[in-house]
C-alpha positions in Angstrom: -83.4 193.3 181.6 -81.8 190.7 179.4 -83.4 189.3 176.2 -85.9 186.6 177.2 -87.2 183.8 175.0 -91.0 183.7 174.9 -91.7 181.0 172.3 -89.4 178.8 170.3 -90.9 175.9 168.4 -90.6 174.1 165.1 -93.0 171.6 163.6 -92.6 169.5 160.4 -95.7 168.1 158.8 -96.3 165.0 156.6 -96.9 167.2 153.5 -93.3 168.6 153.8 -94.3 172.0 155.2 -92.6 173.5 158.2 -93.8 176.0 160.8 -91.2 177.8 163.0 -92.1 180.4 165.6 -89.5 182.4 167.5 -90.4 185.3 169.7 -88.1 187.2 172.1 -88.8 190.0 174.6 -86.0 192.5 174.4 -84.8 195.3 176.8 -85.7 197.8 174.1 -87.6 198.0 170.8 -85.9 196.8 167.6 -85.4 199.9 165.3 -88.5 200.3 163.2 -90.8 198.7 165.7 -92.7 200.4 168.6 -92.6 197.4 171.0 -90.0 195.2 172.7 -90.6 192.0 170.9 -88.4 190.4 168.2 -90.2 187.8 166.2 -89.9 185.5 163.3 -92.8 183.3 162.2 -92.2 181.1 159.2 -94.4 178.7 157.2 -92.9 177.0 154.1 -91.1 174.2 152.6 -87.3 173.8 152.7 -85.9 176.7 150.8 -89.2 178.5 150.1 -91.1 180.8 152.5 -94.8 180.7 151.8 -96.0 182.8 154.8 -93.8 184.9 157.1 -94.1 187.5 159.8 -91.1 189.3 161.2 -89.7 192.6 162.4 -86.3 192.9 160.8 -84.1 195.7 162.1 -84.8 198.9 160.2 -87.8 197.4 158.3 -90.2 197.2 161.3 -93.2 194.9 161.5 -94.1 193.2 158.2 -95.4 190.0 156.6 -94.7 187.9 153.6 -97.3 186.0 151.6 -95.9 184.0 148.7 -93.7 186.6 146.9 -95.4 189.7 148.3 -94.3 191.7 151.3 -96.4 194.3 153.2 -96.5 196.1 156.5 -98.1 194.6 159.6 -99.6 196.4 162.6 -98.3 194.5 165.6 -100.6 194.9 168.7 -99.9 191.9 170.9 -98.4 188.4 170.7 -101.7 186.6 170.8 -103.0 188.6 167.8 -99.8 188.1 165.9 -100.1 184.3 166.4 -103.8 184.4 165.4 -103.0 186.4 162.2 -100.2 184.1 161.3 -102.2 180.9 161.9 -105.1 182.4 159.9 -102.8 183.1 156.9 -101.3 179.6 157.1 -104.8 178.0 157.2 -105.9 180.1 154.2 -102.8 179.0 152.2 -103.4 175.4 153.1 -107.1 175.7 152.0 -106.1 177.3 148.7 -103.5 174.5 148.1 -106.1 171.8 148.9 -108.6 173.5 146.5 -106.0 173.6 143.8 -105.2 169.9 144.3 -108.9 169.0 144.2 -109.5 171.0 140.9 -106.9 168.9 139.0 
């Protein structure tokens, strides 16, 4: 089996934020992960990641929120996308609340 692209999309929003989702199915697992998917989910502004999920070689599945990094338990693609979208929505809600309190 060759590597197969599952999802590749990038959206830019009026507020300057970007969401980019890239998911591949590979012939074998990336070292550090127990599944055959390679993924990179990004939400941020140019030059600054705000939310990210990925499984970098040797690091395994993990996520980034602002400046913090922690492990992530990958189970399936749909759950990965749900978790990412939930984190992005929570970040957007915090940012909106911060704007409204000024």
